[in-house]
C-alpha positions as CSV (number, residue, x, y, z in Angstrom):
1,M,-42.3,-0.5,42.7
2,P,-44.4,0.7,39.2
3,H,-41.5,3.7,39.9
4,R,-38.7,1.3,39.5
5,R,-39.7,-0.4,36.7
6,C,-39.9,2.9,35.0
7,R,-36.6,4.0,36.0
8,L,-35.5,0.3,35.0
9,S,-37.4,0.3,31.3
10,R,-35.7,4.0,30.6
11,R,-32.2,2.6,31.4
12,V,-32.5,-0.5,29.3
13,A,-33.7,1.7,26.6
14,A,-30.9,3.8,27.0
15,I,-28.5,0.9,26.8
16,D,-30.3,-0.2,23.8
17,S,-29.7,3.0,22.1
18,V,-25.8,3.2,23.0
19,I,-25.6,-0.4,21.4
20,S,-27.3,0.6,18.5
21,A,-25.3,3.7,18.0
22,F,-22.0,1.4,18.3
23,E,-23.6,-1.2,15.5
24,G,-24.7,1.8,13.4
25,A,-20.8,3.1,13.9
26,Y,-19.1,-0.2,13.1
27,E,-21.3,-0.6,10.2
28,V,-20.5,2.6,8.8
29,L,-16.9,2.4,9.8
30,W,-16.2,-1.4,8.5
31,T,-18.5,-1.8,5.6
32,G,-19.4,1.4,4.2
33,S,-22.5,0.7,3.4
34,K,-24.0,3.9,4.8
35,L,-21.2,6.2,3.6
36,G,-22.6,9.7,2.7
37,F,-22.4,12.9,3.9
38,G,-26.1,13.3,5.5
39,D,-25.3,11.4,8.5
40,V,-22.8,12.3,11.5
41,M,-21.1,9.1,11.9
42,A,-20.8,8.6,8.1
43,V,-18.7,11.8,8.5
44,I,-16.7,10.2,11.4
45,A,-16.0,7.2,9.0
46,I,-14.6,9.6,6.0
47,L,-12.5,11.6,8.5
48,A,-11.4,8.1,10.1
49,R,-10.4,6.5,6.8
50,L,-8.5,9.7,5.6
51,A,-6.9,9.8,8.7
52,L,-6.0,6.2,8.6
53,A,-4.4,6.8,4.7
54,A,-2.5,9.9,6.0
55,V,-0.6,8.1,8.8
56,C,0.1,4.7,6.7
57,S,1.6,6.9,3.8
58,G,3.2,9.5,6.2
59,L,5.5,6.7,7.7
60,I,6.7,5.1,4.4
61,G,7.0,8.7,3.4
62,Y,9.3,9.5,6.5
63,E,11.4,6.2,5.7
64,R,12.1,7.8,1.8
65,E,12.7,11.4,3.8
66,S,15.4,9.7,5.8
67,A,16.9,8.6,2.7
68,R,16.9,11.9,1.6
69,K,14.7,11.6,-1.6
70,A,13.1,14.1,-3.5
71,A,9.4,12.7,-2.9
72,G,9.2,12.2,1.2
73,L,7.0,12.9,3.7
74,R,4.4,15.2,2.4
75,T,4.6,13.6,-1.0
76,F,3.8,10.2,0.0
77,T,1.2,11.6,2.4
78,L,-0.6,13.4,-0.3
79,V,-0.4,10.2,-2.9
80,G,-1.8,8.2,0.0
81,V,-5.2,11.0,1.0
82,G,-5.4,11.6,-2.6
83,A,-5.9,7.8,-3.5
84,A,-8.5,7.6,-0.4
85,V,-10.3,10.8,-1.7
86,F,-10.8,9.1,-4.9
87,S,-11.7,6.1,-3.2
88,I,-14.3,7.5,-1.2
89,V,-15.7,9.3,-3.8
90,S,-15.7,6.4,-6.4
91,I,-18.2,4.8,-3.1
92,I,-20.6,7.8,-2.8
93,G,-21.0,9.3,-5.9
94,F,-21.1,6.3,-8.5
95,E,-22.6,2.8,-8.7
96,G,-21.6,-0.4,-10.4
97,P,-18.4,-0.5,-12.9
98,D,-18.1,3.2,-12.4
99,Q,-16.5,2.4,-9.3
100,S,-13.6,0.0,-10.6
101,R,-12.9,2.3,-13.1
102,I,-12.0,5.6,-10.9
103,A,-9.8,2.9,-9.1
104,A,-8.0,1.8,-12.4
105,Q,-7.4,5.4,-13.4
106,I,-5.9,5.6,-9.8
107,V,-3.4,3.2,-10.7
108,T,-2.7,4.6,-14.3
109,G,-2.1,8.2,-12.7
110,V,0.2,7.3,-10.0
111,G,2.3,5.1,-12.4
112,F,3.0,8.8,-14.3
113,L,3.7,10.4,-11.4
114,G,6.2,7.3,-10.1
115,A,7.9,7.8,-13.7
116,G,8.8,11.3,-12.9
117,A,11.0,10.3,-9.8
118,I,13.4,7.8,-11.5
119,F,16.3,9.3,-13.1
120,R,18.8,7.9,-15.4
121,D,22.2,8.9,-15.2
122,G,24.6,6.7,-18.1
123,A,24.1,3.1,-16.5
124,F,22.9,4.3,-13.5
125,V,19.2,4.4,-12.5
126,S,18.1,5.6,-9.4
127,G,14.5,6.7,-8.0
128,L,13.1,2.9,-8.7
129,T,12.5,2.3,-4.8
130,T,10.9,5.9,-4.6
131,A,8.9,5.2,-7.6
132,A,7.6,1.8,-6.3
133,G,6.9,3.6,-2.8
134,L,4.4,5.7,-4.5
135,W,2.7,3.2,-6.1
136,V,2.1,1.0,-2.9
137,V,1.0,4.3,-1.3
138,A,-1.6,4.4,-3.4
139,S,-3.1,0.9,-2.9
140,I,-3.0,1.5,0.7
141,G,-4.6,5.2,0.4
142,M,-7.4,3.2,-2.0
143,A,-7.6,0.0,0.8
144,A,-8.1,3.1,3.7
145,G,-10.6,4.7,1.6
146,S,-12.6,1.9,0.7
147,G,-12.8,0.7,4.7
148,S,-10.3,-2.1,4.4
149,Y,-8.6,-0.7,7.4
150,L,-7.0,-4.0,8.1
151,L,-5.5,-4.4,4.8
152,A,-4.0,-0.7,4.7
153,V,-2.2,-1.6,8.1
154,I,-0.5,-4.9,7.5
155,G,0.3,-3.2,4.0
156,T,1.8,-0.6,5.5
157,G,3.9,-3.1,7.9
158,V,5.3,-5.1,4.8
159,T,6.1,-2.3,2.9
160,L,8.3,-0.6,6.5
161,A,9.8,-4.0,7.0
162,A,11.3,-4.2,3.1
163,L,12.0,-0.6,3.6
164,Y,14.1,-0.9,6.7
165,G,14.6,-4.5,6.8
166,L,16.2,-5.2,3.2
167,R,18.5,-1.6,3.6
168,A,21.0,-3.7,5.3
169,I,21.0,-6.7,2.8
170,D,21.3,-4.0,0.2
171,A,24.3,-2.4,2.5
172,A,25.7,-5.9,2.7
173,V,25.9,-6.8,-1.0
174,Y,27.5,-3.7,-2.0
175,R,30.0,-4.1,0.3
176,R,30.7,-7.2,-0.4
177,K,30.8,-5.9,-4.1
178,V,33.0,-3.5,-3.3
179,K,35.8,-6.1,-1.8
180,S,35.5,-7.8,-5.2
181,R,35.2,-5.4,-7.9
182,A,37.0,-2.3,-9.3
183,R,36.1,0.8,-11.3
184,L,38.1,2.7,-14.0
185,E,37.9,5.8,-15.8
186,V,39.2,5.9,-19.0
187,E,40.0,9.0,-21.3
188,V,39.6,8.3,-24.9
189,G,41.1,10.6,-27.3
190,D,39.2,9.4,-30.3
191,V,35.4,8.4,-29.9
192,S,35.4,7.1,-33.2
193,K,37.5,4.3,-32.2
194,L,35.5,3.8,-29.5
195,E,34.1,0.3,-30.9
196,A,37.5,-1.4,-31.4
197,L,38.7,-0.1,-27.8
198,L,35.9,-1.9,-26.9
199,K,36.9,-5.0,-28.6
200,F,40.6,-4.8,-26.9
201,I,38.9,-4.5,-23.7
202,K,36.9,-7.7,-23.9
203,R,39.9,-9.5,-25.2
204,V,42.1,-8.1,-22.5
205,D,39.3,-8.9,-19.8
206,P,36.0,-10.9,-20.8
207,D,34.6,-10.1,-17.5
208,A,35.0,-6.1,-17.8
209,E,31.9,-4.1,-18.2
210,Q,31.2,-0.8,-19.7
211,L,29.3,1.5,-16.7
212,D,29.0,4.5,-18.5
213,F,30.7,6.8,-21.6
214,K,30.1,10.7,-21.7
215,R,31.2,13.1,-24.5
216,T,34.3,15.4,-22.5
217,G,34.8,17.2,-26.1
218,E,34.2,17.5,-29.5
219,N,35.8,14.2,-30.3
220,S,36.9,13.0,-27.1
221,G,34.8,11.1,-24.1
222,M,35.3,9.5,-20.7
223,L,34.6,5.8,-20.2
224,T,33.8,4.2,-17.0
225,L,34.6,0.4,-16.8
226,D,33.7,-2.4,-14.1
227,C,36.3,-4.9,-13.3
228,K,37.6,-7.5,-10.9
229,L,39.6,-6.1,-8.4
230,S,42.1,-9.0,-9.3
231,D,42.4,-7.9,-12.7
232,V,42.6,-3.5,-12.5
233,T,46.4,-3.2,-12.6
234,M,46.8,-5.8,-15.6
235,L,44.0,-3.8,-17.0
236,S,45.1,-0.7,-16.3
237,E,48.8,-1.3,-18.1
238,M,46.7,-2.4,-21.1
239,L,44.6,0.7,-21.7
240,A,47.5,2.9,-20.9
241,S,49.0,1.4,-23.6
242,H,46.5,1.6,-25.7
243,R,46.9,4.6,-29.0
244,T,43.0,6.0,-28.3
245,V,43.5,6.0,-24.4
246,T,45.0,9.5,-23.1
247,K,44.5,8.6,-19.2
248,V,43.6,5.5,-17.0
249,E,42.2,6.3,-13.2
250,E,40.8,3.9,-10.8
251,V,37.9,5.4,-9.2
252,P,37.7,5.0,-5.0
253,P,34.9,3.2,-4.0
254,R,33.8,6.3,-1.7
255,Y,32.7,7.6,-5.0
256,W,30.7,4.9,-6.6
257,P,26.5,5.3,-6.4
258,Q,25.6,4.1,-3.3
259,G,23.4,0.9,-3.3
260,T,22.8,-1.2,-6.0
261,G,22.0,2.1,-7.9
262,N,18.5,1.7,-7.7
263,R,17.3,2.9,-4.5
């Protein structure tokens, strides 16, 4: 009997040690209260946070990669992991207001990085969605690095829903715009009279909009106009009769920038 009691007590002690280990793992992984490099469980917590940041940011980066953007899978993954590393370093190495100061610097740094993804060609702007994605990925990396796993997962889900779900709406808006609008390329022989030409266009068609203007020579240029489809014939004929204009061509929709111009 004493022997059985001894074995039972050893089993109870072993179960208690396992439960304590799980409680410690939960405390480290979820709250980060013991985060440091001296504890094996803390190292596991660090790996878990970095892995979550890499997976979440990689999923968003894959969407940008599939859209054939310059900043894709690798760029987004690196930004997310980097933000997570900075967040972990702020928890381990600093106390008090210094932790929030590092987080603020992450936001500023990613802002400069995102600005490099934005390009403008005349009236057309591209890269805004990619830049916004980098900004969101940095915030998800910070959430994972600080131990807010649920926030990182939910943020990733909402971001992917916006990128994939709103893409269909974006395409529908683009198709509707193609059916109701037209674009003209107007060769201007004397750019010094461009302002007078624009006033003439507004008198002929008040709804016409200037999209772009590029110089093609020392005193010549190419003007791109957007107008209603119902007015394109009339506007083309009026422009062709203008003495400043040397050539007028309608641009087929397949040569228009895809989407809303800011993807």
